[in-house]
N, C-alpha and C positions, 0 to 999 in steps of 0.2 A: 576884567581889570587889566590895564596895560602892563607891559613888562616892568617889573620892579627893579630899581637900581639902588634902593636904600633899604634900611631896616627900621624905619621910624613907625611908631604906632599911629594908625590912621585916626583913631578916636581922639587921641591926645592932640593931634594936629588941628582937629576941628575946635579944640579948646584953646588953640594958640599956644600949646606947649609941645615940647619935643622929648619923647622917651623912646628908648630902644624897644623894638618889637621882639617878642619871643615866639609867638605862634602866628599861624595864618589860618583863617576860616574861609574855605572856598565857597561856602554858601552865602556868607555875608560879603565875600570879596574884600576882606579887610585884614590888615596885620594888627596884632594886639600886643600890648605890653603886659607885664605881669599883673598889674592892677586891673586892667580892662579884661584880661583873660579870666580872672576870678568872677567878675560880673557876668561875663559871657557864659561861663560854665553854670552859673546859678540861675540865670534868667530863664523863665518858663519858655520863652520864644526861641531861645538859642541853645539850651542845655543839651539838646540831642544832636547838635551840629558836630560834624567830624572836623577836627583841626589837626594841623601838622606843625612841626617846628619850622620857624622861619628859614633856617638853614636848609631844611629839606625842601621847602617850597622853592627856594632859589636854585635848587638842583634840577628842577623841572625845565625841560627845553622851552624856549620862548613860544614855540608853536602851541604848547599845551597851556602855558601860563596865560596866554591871550584869550583862551576860551572863557567867555562870560557865562554867568549863570542867571543873569537878570536881563530882561528885555530892555534895550535902549529906547525903544519907542514908547512903551507903556510903563516901564519901571517895575513891573511885576516879575516874580521869579518864574523861570521856565519850568512848566509842569508837563509839557507835551512834546512829542517829537513827530514831525511830519515827514514820512518816508518819501512822499512825492517830490518835495523840494529839498530833502535832506537837511532840515533846519529844526532847531529848537523853537518852541512856541510857548508863550504865556497863555493864560486863560482868555485874554482879550484877543490875542492873535488868532486863536482857534475860531472865535466867533466873527472875526472880521476878514483879515487877509486870507486865512486858510479855511474859511467856512465851506468852500466847495471841495476841499481835499478829502479824499477817502483813505481810511486806514491809519489815521492818526492814533498814536498810542500814548498812554500815560507813562511818563519817564520812570516813575518809581516801580513800575511793573517789571522792568527789565534791566535798568542800569546797575542794579545791585550785583549782577553777575557779569558786568562788562569786562572786568579784569580777567576773567576766565573764559571769555567768549571765544568762539571758534575763529572769528576774524583776527583778533590780536594774536592768538596762538598760531594762526597761519602766517601772519606777518613775521613773527619771531622765527618760525621754521624757514620761511622764505629767505630771511636775512642770513640765517645760519647756512642754508643751502648755497646762497650766493658766495658767502665767505669761503666755504669749503671748496666750491667749484673754482673760485678764483685761485686758491692755493694750488689746486690740481693743474690749472692752466699755467701758473707761474713755474711750477716744477717742470712741466713739460717743455716750456720755452727755454729754461736753463739747460735742460738735457740736450736740446737741439743745438744750443750754443757750444756745449762741450763736444758734441759730435762734429761740429764744424772744425774744431781744432784737430781732431783725429783724422778727419777726412782730408783736411788741408795738408797735414804731414804726409799722408799716404800719396796724395797727388803730387806733392813736391818730389818725393822719392821716385815716383814713376817718371816724372819729367826729367829728373837728374840722371836716372839710370840710362834712359834713352840718350841723354845728352853725351854721356861718356862714350857712346858708340859712334859718335860723329866727330867731325873736326871743328875747327874754330869758326867755320862758316855758320854754325848753329848758334853762336853766342847771341846775336841780335834777336834771333827767333825765340830763344829761351827767355830773354828779357821781356819780350812782348807778351808771351803767354803767362809769365809770372805776374806781370802787371795786370793782365786781364783777370787772373785768379784773385789777386788782392782787391781789385775794384769790385768784383762780384761778391767776394766775402764781405767787404765793407757795406755794400748795398744791402745784402740779405741780413747781416747783423743789425744794421740800422733799422730795418723793418721789424725785426723781432724785438729789439730794444724799445721801439715805439709801442708795440703791443704790451710789453712789460710795464712801461710807464702808465699806459691806460689802465692796466689791471691794478697796479699799485694805487692809482688815484681812486678808482671805484672801490677798491678794498678799504681805503681809509674812510671814504664816505659811508660805506656799509657798516664799519665799526662804529662810526658816530651815530648812525641810525639805530643800531642795536643798543647803544648806550642810552639814547633818547627813549627807546621803548622800555628798557629796564627801569629808567628813572620815572617814566610815566606810570608804569604799573606799581612801582614801590611808593611813590609820593603823590601821585595825582589823585584827585577826587574821582568819584564814579562818573560824573558827567564829563570831566576832563578826559578821562580814559576813553569814554564812549565816543566823544567827538574827535579825540585825538587819533583813534583808529581810522576814522574817516579821512582826516587830514593827512595821515601818513600813507594812505593807500597809494596815492600817485607816486610818492617818492620810493616806496618799496617796490612798486611795479616797475618803475623806471630802472632800478638797480637790476631787477630780474631780466627785463627786456634787453638791457645793454649786454649783460653777460651772455644771454642766449644769442644775441645778434653776432657776437664775436665768433661763436662756434659756427654760425651759419654762413658768415661772410668769408670763410677761408683763412681767418687770422691764425688758426692753429694748425694749418697744414704743415707737415714736416718737410723741410727743405733739405735736399741732398745736393752735394757737390760731386760732379763727375768730370772726368777728363777723357777725351777721345784722342789718342795719339794718331797723327797722320800716317797713313800707310806708305806715303812717299819717303818716309825716313829709312825704309828698308833699302832704298837705292839712292845713294848719295849723288850719283851722276845725273839723276833726273832733277828737274826744276823743283826745288823746295821753297815754298813761299810762306809756309806757316809751320810752327812746331806742333800745333794741335788746337783744340778748342776746349775751353772750360765753360761748362754750363751748369745750371741748377735745375732740379726737378722737385716736384712736391708730390707727396702721397696723401692719402686720407688722414685726417686728424687722429692722433692717438688719444686725444682727450675724450673722456667719457664722463659727462656730468650726471649727477644723481639729484633729483628733485623730490624730496619726501612729500612736499606739498602738492605735487602734481604727478600722481602715480601713473596717469595716462601717458606721460612723457618718458617714462622709463623705457629702456631698450629691452625688447623681448628677445630672448634666446630660445632656440629650438630645444625642447626637452630631450635629454639624452636617454631617459628611462623608458621611452615609448617602444613597444615591440612592433615588429613588422606584422602585418595581417597574416602572413604565411605562417607565423609562429603562434597564432592565437588558436587555442583549443576550446571547443565547446563542451559543456557539461550539462547533463540532464538533471533538472531540479525536480520536476514532477510531471506526471501525465494528467491531462484533463479530458474527460469524455464529454463532449458538447452534445447536449440532448436536442438535436434538430436534424431534420432531413434536408434542410435548405443549405445552400452554399454559403460558407463564411467568406464575406467580402473584405472585412477589415477587423482589426483588434486593437485593444489598448491595454497596456500593462502599467499598473500603478498600485495604489493601496488595494485595489480590487482588479479583476479582469473583466473586460467588456468585449463581447463578440457581436459583430453586426452582420446581418444577412440582407442589408439594403442594397438595392440595385441603383447604380449611379444614374441610369436613365430614367428610373421611376423611384422617387423617394418613398418607397413603402418597404416594409419588412419588419424584423424584430431586433431588439437589443437584448442580448443574454448576459446576465451578470453573475460572476462566480467570485468566491473568495480565493485567496492565494493558495489554499489547500486543495482547490478543485471542487469545492462544494457549490452547487447551484443555489443562488440567492433569489433571483428575480428575473422575470421576462417582461419586456416592455414592447408592446405592439405599436408600430408606427403606421399611421394611415396615409 
């Protein structure tokens, strides 16, 4: 059914009357008034249908409300899902358009659990991760802005202290380097503020997606939730890729301001052409993202509890007398102990089996 913009009963409209709708049936794809609701609840064909309040239905995002539950081509209800084409199918679609497709499933066998499916749980966790990581990045960028102010004050003092040791000849040079500092600070602040604007924008989009997911879970039908998770995949993945890309493209590199005072200032009589230089440098990002939905992407740290091999002591557990005159070439320790007398050049010999207490269990001769 197309996105609704009214709350009029669909059944009454067919009778050329207009009554306010109270509920919505996703299986019938119809809004129903109080009278039609009672008939719907008592009818043998529809009494098992799940319905929701019309206000709750209107809370569903348009992406979910637009998911149909009946085939446009044949008019039948969707009873199957084709994983090859990622499409819902009616009984006629299965025998015509999708007759060659393998692995088609009956919807009722799995949509009942779609609201608690691993996919939607992963989407929710990914959106949560994106939001948390965005906040981490925002906090870091704000800290860097604050550091600019402290560093700027320190550099200004450094410049002014040196200025007092010279004469009026340095006034023009001082003005030049102060302008360079201001220009550089404005440039770097502009870059960081641009990153902040991008983060705020993606954060707002992420909040809206989370709201849509929550509304879908709370008010959507099983089929709507099932198909909604598929439709949301690209948007959720886009959020995740964007935040990951910012970390990888150097947007979170920490920018420092430094000033190198000219050595020529130590001698006023020499030709002084510049007060110094103001530059910026960047270090590795301090931002560390955590993705609960992607454990393989977590940063691994070296365990601190591991001992050096020089400090490892051996301990005798038990002694085993192996009943053979041949040379033991290999062994295996598990639930039992296996000793081999096989020669690598000639695959013949014996396999001797013992329990963990050293008791001989069996001998297998290899030809």
